[in-house]
C-alpha angles and dihedrals in degrees: 000000000000092000089052092050092049091047090051091049091048089049091050093047093050090048091049089052097044097042109043122178122223114277099218087206123181116230109204127190096269093059091047092049092050092052091048091050089049096050091044091051093048092053095044090051091047092051092046093049088050094050094050096046092043092056089048090051095046088048091052095055093047100259114132115225113229097214102055098091093216113125121189114212 
């Protein structure tokens, strides 16, 4: 009897996972704001990462970056 119940529960769980119904979720302003902040932060960090390592790569090959502000006299 317990094996039949556990098999039934397993079958219902598999069916629930494989055949989901639409969520009909509500996205409020806070959720959209959170997503926009995450995207903006990811873009800003990627640009900063690129700027830092581009300057290091340019310095390694002997090209002086114009925007560093460090003058050697």
